C-alpha positions, 0 to 999 in steps of 0.5 A: 500500500505504501509503495502504491501510494508513493507512486500515486503521489509522485505521478500526481506531482508530475501531472501538476507540474505539466498542467502548470507548465501549460498554463505558464506557456499559454499566455505567450501563444495568446499574445503572439496570436493577438499580435498576428490578428488571429480571430477573437472568437478563437482567442476568447475561449482560450483565455477563458478556459485558461482562467477557469483551469487556474481558478479551479486548481487554486480553489482546490476543486475536485479532481474531476472538475479540474480534469473538465477544465483542463480538457476545455483548455486543451480543446481551446488550445488545439483549436487555436493551433489548428488555425495557426497551422492553416493560416498562411499569414502565420504559418512561417512566423516563428514568433507564433510557431515556437510557442505553439510547438512548445505547447504541443510537446507539453500537451503530449507530456500531460497525456502521458502524466495523466495516464501514469496517474490514472494507472497508479490510482487504479492500482490503489483502488484495486488493492483497497477493493481486494480481499483479503489485502483490502481489509488490511489496506483499509485498516492502514488508512488506504481508501479509494482515490479519484481518477483524473477524468472529467466530470460530465455536466449537463448544460441547458441548451438555448431556445434557438439550439432546441428549435434547431434540434427539433427541426431537421430542416433548420439543422440542414439550413444552419448547421453548427460550425464544426470544431476542428481538432487534430486530436485522436479520441481514444476508445477507452477510459482515457477520454478524460485525459487532457488532450482527448476530447469528450 
């Protein structure tokens, strides 16, 4: 139990470091994108998602709520990076390409760190639930730990969206704009990992 909890503590610390690194790197990309006159409808969600992720981490919210905000930040970052790659005006601008590349590397590190943390948490949970080792583990203070997975929250839809959902004709005339992303969505529990879309 002590070994598993040690692994869990180390993996959580690694995950926190990578999430903090991403929040520190994002403002440079945002500033470069503003200087390059990137669309505000892409920059505004990124600024909001970063602020929310920082606020939830500082307030000590649950791991599921933090994972949800980190996923939102990841989606907003990928949307901006997609625009950076497609926009011919900034495709060769090192001032914006450098922070975008650094954030891509950090995104991959976050995915790996989240996977390691979830594997460690699963090992602890499996031990606590097992018989007879779980009895001893619980007596020694062991308990179930949360995974780094986003909590699903139902959001109310607006009247115009409800009308469009009920009317196939309106949906064909005015379809929702697709969210472009180069992230591959895994088919397993890693859907809650930052960088993976829900």
